[in-house]
N, C-alpha and C positions, 0 to 999 in steps of 0.2 A: 259299351253301347254307343252308336253313332248319334251325334247331337242332331236334333230336329231343327229345321229352318224356322226362324221367327214367323209368327202368324201373319204380319203384313207382307213378308216376302212370299209366303205360300199363296196368299190371296192374289198377288200379282201374277204369279206363275200360272195359277188356275185360269185367271181371266185371259191370259195370253193364249193358253192352250184351247180354250173354248172359241176365241176369236179365229184361230187358225184352223178350227174344225177337227182338232185331234180328239177332243171329248166333248160331250154335251153338257148342258147346264146341270142336269141331274147328277151325272157322274162327278162333276166338280163339287157339287154340294156334299155328296157322300164322302168324297175324299177329305174335304175340309172337316167334316164331323169326325171322321176316323182319326185324323191327325191330331185334332183338338183333344180327343179322349186319350190318345197315346201320350200327349204332352202332360196331361193332367196326372196320369199314372206315374210317369217318370218324376214329375215334381214331388208327388207324395212320397215315393221311395226315397228320393234325395233328402226330403225333410226328416223322415224317420231315421235315416243313417246318421244325419248331423246331430239330431237330438240325443240319440244313444251315446254318440261319442262324447258329447258335452256332459251327459249324466255320469258316464264313467270317469271322466276327468274330474268332475266335481267330487264324486265319492272318494276317489284316490287322494285328492287334495285334503278333504276332510279327514280321512284316516291318518294321513301324514301329519297334519296339523294337530290332531288329537293326541297322536303318539308323542309328538314333540312336547306338547303341553303336559301330558302325563309324566314323561320322562323328567321334564323340568320341575314338576311338582313333587314327584316321589323322592328325588334325591335330596332336596332341601328338607322334606318332611322327615326322612330318616335321620338326616343330620340334626334337625331340630329336636327329634326324639332322643338322640344320643347326647346332645349338648347339656340338657339339665342334669342327667345322671353323671356326666363328667364333672360338672361344676360341683354337684353334691359330694362326690367322692373326693375331689380336690379340697373342698371345704373341710370335710372331716379330717383328711390326712393333714392339712395345714394347721388346723386348730390343735390337734393331738401333738403334732411335732413341735409346735410353738410352746406348748405347756411343758412338754418333756424336756425339750432343749433348755427352756428357761430354768427349770429345776436343776438340771445337770450342770448348767453353766454356773448357777449360783453356788452350788456345793463344791464345784471345782475351784472357783475363784476364792470363795470363803468357806474354809472347812467348818468354822463356827459361824453360821450365817447370822449377821446382825438382825435385830428385830426390824429395824427400819427397811432393810433390804427385803425381808419377807413381806412386810406390809406394802412396800412399793410394787413388788412383783404381783401380788394379789390384786392390788388396786388397778394396775395397768391392764392386767388380764381381764378383770371384770369390766372396765370401761371400754377396752377395745372390742371384746366379744359382744358386749351389749350394744355398742355403737354399730357394729357391723350387722347385728341382727335387727336393729331398729330401722336402718336405712335400706335393708334388703327388700327388694320388690319380688313378691311371689308370682303374680300375674296368673293365678289359677294353675300353676304347675306344681304337682305333688312333690317332686324332688326338691324344689326350692323351698316348699313349706317344711319339709322334714329337715333340711339343712338349717333354716332359720330357727326351727324348734331346738335343735341340738346346740346351736350357738347361744340361744337363750339360757339353756340348761347349764352349759359351761360357764356362762357369766354369773348365774346364780350360785353355782358351786364356788366360784372365786370370791363372791361376796361373803359366803359362809366362812371360807378360809380367812379372809381379812378380818371378819368380826371375831373369829375364834382366837386368832393371834392377838388382836387388839384387847379383847377382854381378859386374856390370860397373862400375856407378857407386859402389857402396858398398864391396864387398870387393876391387875391382880385381883380379879373377882373370884369368888369361890366357884366350885365346880357347877353347882346348881344355878347360881346367879349368871355365870358366864354362859351356860347353855341357854338360859332364858333370853338373855340379850341377843345372843347370836341367832337363836331360833326365830325371835320376833323380827329382827332386821331381815333375815332371809325370807320370812313369811311375806313381809311387805314387798320385797323385790319379786318373789314368786307370784304373788297375786297380780302385780302390775304386768309381768310377762304373760301371765295367763289371760288377763283381761285384753291384751293386745293381740294375742294369737289364737286363743280358744283351742290350743293344741293338747293332745293327751299327756305329752311329757310335762308341759307346764301345769296341767291340772294335777298330776300326780305329785310334782314337786311342791306345788302350793299346799296340797293336803298334808304332805309329810312335814312341812315347816310349821303349819298351823297346829297339827297334832303334837309336835315337839314343844311348841309354845304352851299349849294347854297343859301337857304333862309337867313340863318344868315350872310353869306358874303355880300349879297345885302343890308341887313338891317344895317350892320356895315359900309360898305364904301359908301352907298347911302342912308343916313338917311332921305333924303327929300322925298323919294318915299313912306314912311309910310308902310302900310301893303300890298298895291296892288303890289308893286315892288317885294317883296319876293314871293308873290303868283304867279305873272306872271313868275318869274324865275322857280318856281317849276313846273308850267304848261308847260313851254317850255321844261324843262328837261324830264317830263313825256311823252310828245308827241315824243320827240327824242328817249327816251327809248323804247317806244312801237314800233317805226319804226325799230330801231336796232334789237329788239327781232323778228320782222316780217321777217327781212332779214336774221335771223339765227346767228347774231353776239353775242347775249346774250342767254346763256343756264341756265336752261331749259326755253323753250319758254313760256309755260303756266304761269310760275312764273313771267316772264317779262311782259306778258299782264296784269296779275293782279296788278303788281306794277305800271305799267303805268296807268291803269284805276283809282286806288285809288289816285295816284298823280294828275291826271287831276281833279278829283273831289275836292280834298283838295286845289290845287292851284286855281281853279276857285272860290271856297268859300272865299279864302283870298283876291281875287281882287274885291269883292263886295262892298268895301268901296267907289269905284268910279262908275260912271254911266256906263262906258264901261264894268266894271266887271259884272254888272247886265245883260249885253247882252252876255258876253262871257260864263257866268255860264249856262244859259239855252241852248245855242247852244252846249256846251259841253255835257250836259245831253242828248240832242236830238241826238247827234252823237253817244253816248254810247248805247242808246236805238236802234238806227237804226243798228248799228254794231251787237249788240246782236241778233236782229231779223234776220238779213242777214245771220249771221254765225251760228245761232241756239245755241248760247251760253246763257244758262239761267243765269249763274252767272253774265254775263255782264249786262243783263237786270235788274237783282236784284241790282247791284251796281248803275245803273242809277236810279232805283226807290228809293233807299236810298238817293241819291243825290237830287232828287226831294223833298223828305220829308224834307231835311235840307235847301234847297235853295229857293224853291218856297215861303214858308212863309216869309222869309226875304225880298224877292223882292215885295211881295204884301203888306207887312207892310210899306215898304218905299214909294211905289207909290200909294197904295190904302189904307191908314190908316183909320180904323174904317168904312170900306165900306163892303157892302154885296157882292161885287164882289170878295173879297178875298176867303171866304168860297166856293162861287160857282166855282171859278177857281180850288181850291183844289179838290172839288168834281168831276169836269170834268177830272182832271189829274188822280184821282183815277180810274175813270171808264175806262180811256185810258189805265192805267196799267193792269187792269183786262182784257181788250180786247187783249192786248199784251201777257198776260199769257195764255189766251185761244188759241191764234193763235200758240204760241210755243208748247203748249200741243198737239194741232191738228197736227202740223208739225212733231212732234216726235213720233206720233202714228205709230206702226208697221203695215206694210201692210200685209193683209191676202190674201192668194191665193184663188181665186175663184174656186169652184168645176167645173169639166167639165160638159157640158151640156149632159143630158141623163144618 
């Protein structure tokens, strides 16, 4: 489109043409109005084109910048997601390799390993693993939390080995006394690790050490109770542990429930040397099964089933030796467990929404 002359130039031309008699004043006025309108239309079109071009350029720049930022953010995010898992795996492998290599090296260098070497190796492992776990920063990363929990567990096991060798090879304690000392020291270390982490592994390790301490203490200071005394102590401890977990005093709760369930089964089995124990054990299993069905906890039902497999044959062998009633009772119990499994499976089936009529 041909560029229009500026308004001052057009005004001078129109005045010159009117003076020369080429056009009259009315024609000059109409020409000036028409040209002004044409100039306004051309200016509006030019402004619209320029604005669209700038908008397209801005959108393109925004898209490119966003893509660059997204690309820069995704790559480090993926790398950051992989890094904790890599560190966790390396920590597991490193800890296991260190322990295995230490045992192999000690046995290769000293076929008859001295007591001092065993104590030194266990002490170094406990301090090194516990120190690494204590200075490790989790930062809200689950992989780091799991790695720290495993390191604490390996440190606690190393303390158990150290105290076992010390009480047996150096102090020459009896079996029950050595077990009591070892379990008590392990319980202290386990509780400290549990208090610092509140992790399930430390919860279970602390409970196991405390239960062993209770059982060994009863066997040491009340030897006349034989096995049913320690078993009853473990059973009472487990029941109290489960109640405390239910009230929220022991964290995490699911670890407390699991520890209490296992402790109840083990304690009930240890009381079966007495007639009362053969009543307590089945009642415990029935309670676990009923609780599992009521709460829809499959693992609790599975724990009760394992207890039945371990306890029912002993009870039948004591009261029905070489009788066909034993296998029949086991068969009935098996059918009952299958029925419980089916009921749980039916209860956990997701409900489907019925389509509307019509």
